[in-house]
C-alpha positions in Angstrom: -102.4 -180.8 -145.8 -100.5 -183.9 -144.7 -100.0 -185.6 -141.4 -96.6 -186.4 -139.8 -96.4 -189.6 -141.9 -96.8 -187.8 -145.2 -100.4 -189.1 -145.8 -102.8 -186.5 -147.2 -105.6 -185.5 -144.9 -108.8 -184.6 -146.7 -111.5 -182.4 -145.3 -109.5 -181.1 -142.3 -108.5 -177.4 -142.2 -106.7 -175.6 -139.4 -109.1 -172.7 -138.8 -106.7 -170.9 -136.4 -103.8 -171.0 -138.9 -106.0 -169.7 -141.7 -107.3 -166.8 -139.6 -103.8 -165.8 -138.3 -102.4 -165.7 -141.9 -105.3 -163.6 -143.1 -106.6 -166.2 -145.6 -110.0 -166.5 -143.9 -112.2 -164.6 -141.4 -113.7 -166.4 -138.6 -117.5 -166.3 -138.5 -120.0 -166.4 -135.6 -120.3 -169.6 -133.6 -123.9 -169.0 -132.8 -126.6 -167.0 -134.6 -127.7 -163.6 -133.3 -131.1 -165.0 -132.0 -129.4 -167.5 -129.7 -127.0 -164.8 -128.3 -129.9 -162.4 -127.7 -131.8 -165.1 -125.8 -129.0 -165.4 -123.3 -129.0 -161.7 -122.4 -131.0 -160.7 -119.4 -134.2 -158.7 -120.0 -135.5 -155.7 -118.1 -133.9 -152.7 -116.6 -130.1 -153.0 -116.4 -129.9 -151.8 -112.8 -132.2 -154.6 -111.6 -130.7 -157.5 -113.5 -127.7 -159.7 -112.7 -124.8 -158.7 -115.0 -123.5 -161.1 -117.7 -119.8 -161.4 -116.9 -117.1 -164.1 -117.1 -117.7 -164.9 -113.4 -121.5 -165.1 -113.5 -121.3 -167.3 -116.6 -119.0 -169.7 -114.8 -121.4 -169.8 -111.8 -124.4 -170.6 -114.1 -122.4 -173.5 -115.5 -121.4 -174.6 -112.0 -117.8 -174.2 -113.0 -116.1 -173.0 -109.9 -113.2 -174.1 -107.8 -113.3 -175.3 -104.2 -110.7 -175.9 -101.6 -110.1 -179.5 -100.6 -111.8 -180.5 -97.4 -109.2 -183.1 -96.6 -105.4 -183.3 -96.5 -102.6 -181.6 -94.5 -104.2 -178.1 -94.8 -107.9 -178.2 -95.6 -108.1 -174.4 -95.7 -105.2 -173.8 -98.0 -105.4 -171.1 -100.6 -106.1 -172.2 -104.2 -105.1 -170.0 -107.2 -106.6 -172.3 -109.8 -109.2 -169.7 -111.0 -106.6 -166.9 -111.3 
């Protein structure tokens, strides 16, 4: 592979390109033990579900409306 200047780039492979062309199959990013540790234990009806939204709340990755400006209660569509 070469960069835009025509200089060879060693040790760098575009993983997404190789997967899309069927040359290579993407492996797991984390081992099974780490993934199982993230799952809640106990009865499923008594646990908080693991969803896209609960994961973002655990990471404190959520959007808030601005408290200042011309309309502090304006709707934000950043998450959707």
